[in-house]
C-alpha positions in Angstrom: 25.1 -17.6 -38.0 26.9 -17.4 -41.5 29.3 -20.1 -42.4 31.5 -18.2 -44.7 34.5 -19.0 -46.9 36.5 -16.9 -49.4 38.7 -18.0 -52.1 40.5 -16.2 -55.1 40.4 -17.7 -58.3 42.3 -17.0 -61.5 39.6 -17.2 -63.4 36.9 -14.7 -64.8 33.3 -14.7 -63.3 32.1 -15.9 -66.8 34.1 -19.0 -65.9 32.8 -19.6 -62.6 29.4 -19.4 -63.7 29.9 -21.5 -66.6 31.3 -24.3 -63.7 27.9 -23.8 -62.0 26.0 -24.0 -65.3 27.6 -27.2 -65.9 27.0 -28.4 -62.4 25.8 -32.2 -63.7 29.1 -32.5 -64.7 31.5 -31.0 -62.5 29.4 -31.8 -59.1 31.6 -35.5 -58.2 34.8 -33.9 -59.5 34.0 -30.8 -57.0 34.8 -32.4 -53.9 34.9 -36.2 -53.3 31.8 -36.5 -50.5 30.0 -34.5 -53.3 27.3 -37.8 -54.0 25.0 -36.9 -56.8 23.6 -33.7 -58.0 20.5 -33.1 -60.4 18.2 -30.4 -62.0 14.6 -30.9 -60.9 12.6 -27.8 -62.5 14.6 -26.1 -65.1 18.1 -26.5 -66.2 19.5 -22.9 -66.1 21.0 -20.3 -63.2 17.5 -18.5 -63.3 15.0 -17.5 -60.1 12.5 -20.4 -59.9 14.8 -23.2 -61.1 15.2 -26.4 -58.8 17.7 -28.9 -58.5 18.4 -31.4 -55.8 22.2 -33.0 -54.5 23.8 -35.1 -52.1 26.5 -34.9 -49.9 28.2 -36.7 -47.3 29.5 -34.6 -44.3 30.5 -35.6 -41.1 29.7 -39.1 -41.9 25.9 -38.2 -42.5 24.2 -38.3 -45.9 22.9 -35.1 -46.5 20.2 -35.0 -49.1 19.0 -31.0 -50.1 16.2 -29.9 -52.7 16.8 -26.2 -53.3 15.9 -23.5 -55.5 17.4 -20.4 -56.9 16.0 -17.5 -55.2 18.6 -14.7 -56.5 20.9 -14.7 -59.8 23.0 -11.9 -61.0 24.7 -13.1 -63.9 28.3 -13.3 -63.3 27.9 -11.9 -59.8 25.7 -13.8 -57.5 24.0 -16.9 -57.0 21.5 -17.5 -53.9 19.2 -20.4 -53.3 17.0 -22.2 -50.7 15.3 -25.0 -49.5 12.4 -26.1 -50.9 10.6 -27.1 -48.0 9.3 -24.8 -45.6 10.2 -26.4 -42.7 14.2 -26.8 -43.7 13.9 -23.0 -44.6 13.0 -22.5 -40.9 16.6 -23.4 -40.1 18.5 -22.6 -43.2 17.0 -19.8 -44.9 19.6 -19.5 -47.4 22.7 -20.4 -49.5 25.0 -18.1 -51.6 27.7 -18.0 -53.7 29.0 -13.9 -54.6 31.9 -13.5 -57.4 33.3 -10.3 -56.8 36.3 -9.3 -59.8 39.5 -8.6 -58.9 42.7 -7.3 -60.8 43.9 -11.4 -61.2 40.6 -13.1 -61.1 38.1 -13.4 -58.6 36.5 -13.5 -55.3 34.5 -16.4 -54.4 32.3 -15.8 -51.0 30.2 -19.1 -50.1 27.8 -18.6 -47.6 25.5 -21.0 -45.5 23.2 -18.7 -43.3 21.6 -20.9 -40.5 19.0 -19.9 -37.7 20.5 -21.8 -34.5 21.1 -20.5 -31.2 24.4 -20.5 -29.0 23.0 -23.6 -27.4 22.4 -25.6 -30.7 26.0 -24.2 -32.3 27.5 -25.6 -29.2 26.1 -28.8 -29.4 26.4 -29.2 -33.2 30.1 -28.0 -33.1 31.4 -30.8 -34.3 28.9 -31.2 -37.5 29.4 -27.7 -38.1 33.1 -27.7 -38.0 32.9 -30.4 -40.5 30.5 -28.1 -43.1 33.2 -25.4 -42.5 36.1 -27.6 -43.3 33.8 -28.9 -46.7 33.5 -25.6 -47.6 36.7 -24.9 -47.6 37.8 -28.0 -49.6 35.2 -27.0 -52.5 36.8 -23.5 -52.5 40.6 -25.1 -52.9 39.0 -27.6 -55.4 37.3 -25.2 -57.6 40.3 -23.1 -57.4 42.2 -26.2 -58.7 39.6 -27.2 -61.2 39.5 -23.9 -63.1 42.9 -22.5 -62.8 44.0 -25.7 -64.0 41.6 -25.5 -66.8 42.4 -21.8 -67.6 46.5 -21.7 -67.5 
């Protein structure tokens, strides 16, 4: 199962990557349910760098420790949990940036390994994650377009 959100942002791919590069400063402003972000090993947008974040979704505190697994500057950021056990159910998350005539298309994806029964039982939580992703896209659009206008 892939949860996906697509947002059009009137800015450059470089500005979007700068936003991610400065995540320690931007994380809490990005979404009101974001609680904390820290670089664990490295501070760059490159493969192997590890970071941790905390957020509240559907009333639950979620703590993730992840590492970049694929980075294409200005185009693609992919990361996965550092725990092999968590990775069984959450193999990867990514942000893809595609330039368009008047800005960029930002695609966010969360790849999950859940069967139809689990998806049905967890539909409230999955709906909250989808809503959170949409809000993140809208908030990033507001933050980046407000600064670049």
